[in-house]
Every structure is written in structure tokens, then in C-alpha cells.
C-alpha atoms as a printed R data frame, in Angstrom:
   type eleno elety resid chain resno        x       y      z
1  ATOM     1    CA   MET     A     1 -147.241 132.500 22.589
2  ATOM     2    CA   ARG     A     2 -147.852 129.307 24.382
3  ATOM     3    CA   GLY     A     3 -146.068 126.896 22.129
4  ATOM     4    CA   ARG     A     4 -143.243 129.444 21.509
5  ATOM     5    CA   TRP     A     5 -142.768 129.352 25.502
6  ATOM     6    CA   ALA     A     6 -143.035 125.753 25.924
7  ATOM     7    CA   LEU     A     7 -140.276 125.505 23.212
8  ATOM     8    CA   MET     A     8 -138.142 128.032 24.807
9  ATOM     9    CA   LEU     A     9 -138.285 126.182 28.055
10 ATOM    10    CA   VAL     A    10 -137.436 122.920 26.284
11 ATOM    11    CA   ALA     A    11 -134.466 124.444 24.718
12 ATOM    12    CA   ALA     A    12 -133.405 126.062 27.934
13 ATOM    13    CA   ALA     A    13 -133.403 122.741 29.760
14 ATOM    14    CA   ALA     A    14 -131.786 120.681 26.893
15 ATOM    15    CA   THR     A    15 -129.011 123.291 26.760
16 ATOM    16    CA   TRP     A    16 -128.799 123.830 30.786
17 ATOM    17    CA   PRO     A    17 -125.503 122.430 31.695
18 ATOM    18    CA   GLY     A    18 -126.405 119.640 34.171
19 ATOM    19    CA   GLN     A    19 -124.323 117.830 37.128
20 ATOM    20    CA   GLN     A    20 -121.836 115.548 36.253
21 ATOM    21    CA   ALA     A    21 -123.004 111.828 37.078
22 ATOM    22    CA   LEU     A    22 -120.941 110.275 39.752
23 ATOM    23    CA   GLY     A    23 -120.311 106.501 38.474
24 ATOM    24    CA   TRP     A    24 -119.167 103.535 39.734
25 ATOM    25    CA   GLY     A    25 -115.518 103.591 38.924
26 ATOM    26    CA   ALA     A    26 -113.083 100.629 38.730
27 ATOM    27    CA   THR     A    27 -113.392 100.103 42.191
28 ATOM    28    CA   GLY     A    28 -116.985 100.072 42.452
29 ATOM    29    CA   HIS     A    29 -117.178  97.399 39.276
30 ATOM    30    CA   GLU     A    30 -114.722  95.043 40.559
31 ATOM    31    CA   TRP     A    31 -116.452  95.155 44.185
32 ATOM    32    CA   ALA     A    32 -119.543  94.405 42.258
33 ATOM    33    CA   THR     A    33 -117.835  91.314 40.050
34 ATOM    34    CA   GLY     A    34 -116.399  90.020 43.119
35 ATOM    35    CA   ILE     A    35 -119.737  89.914 44.854
36 ATOM    36    CA   ALA     A    36 -121.172  88.254 41.677
37 ATOM    37    CA   ILE     A    37 -118.420  85.520 41.484
38 ATOM    38    CA   GLU     A    38 -119.116  84.340 45.391
39 ATOM    39    CA   LYS     A    39 -122.817  84.159 44.681
40 ATOM    40    CA   LEU     A    40 -122.150  81.726 41.494
41 ATOM    41    CA   PRO     A    41 -124.012  78.213 41.796
42 ATOM    42    CA   ASP     A    42 -121.872  75.478 42.682
43 ATOM    43    CA   ASP     A    43 -122.385  73.785 39.024
44 ATOM    44    CA   ILE     A    44 -120.747  76.531 37.154
45 ATOM    45    CA   PRO     A    45 -117.294  75.137 35.995
46 ATOM    46    CA   GLY     A    46 -113.931  76.032 37.744
47 ATOM    47    CA   PHE     A    47 -112.269  77.917 35.298
48 ATOM    48    CA   VAL     A    48 -114.870  80.557 35.538
49 ATOM    49    CA   ARG     A    49 -113.826  81.390 39.328
50 ATOM    50    CA   ASP     A    50 -110.279  81.282 38.166
51 ATOM    51    CA   PRO     A    51 -108.525  84.313 39.354
52 ATOM    52    CA   PRO     A    52 -106.880  85.002 35.916
53 ATOM    53    CA   CYS     A    53 -110.215  84.872 34.612
54 ATOM    54    CA   CYS     A    54 -111.430  87.115 37.830
55 ATOM    55    CA   PRO     A    55 -108.460  89.491 38.432
56 ATOM    56    CA   SER     A    56 -110.814  91.280 41.229
57 ATOM    57    CA   TRP     A    57 -111.869  88.308 43.027
58 ATOM    58    CA   PRO     A    58 -109.731  87.310 46.021
């Protein structure tokens, strides 16, 4: 009987409608990419910082 309750609990938890996960969206990814580009070391080639390569960078 105890195993049956555990199985029912696991089945209910697996099928329970959860809340929608909130993602970063395009703006969040552009923001994080811009910060990452700004933090690159100076010995990285210049084409990596080229705006056509990284359109979200100012």
C-alpha cells in the first residue's frame, strides 16, 4: 500500500502543470553578450570585437 501511494505521488508530481519558466529573451542575451565582449582580454584579435561579428555590441 505504501508503494502505491509513493507511485501515485510521483505520477501526480510528474503530470502537475508547472509554472512557465521565464527566460532571458533576446534582450537578456544581447546584454550578456555585450558585457562578455567588453570583458575580453586585450590580446584577442580585433575582428572578434567587430560590430558586424557581434551585432548586439554598441
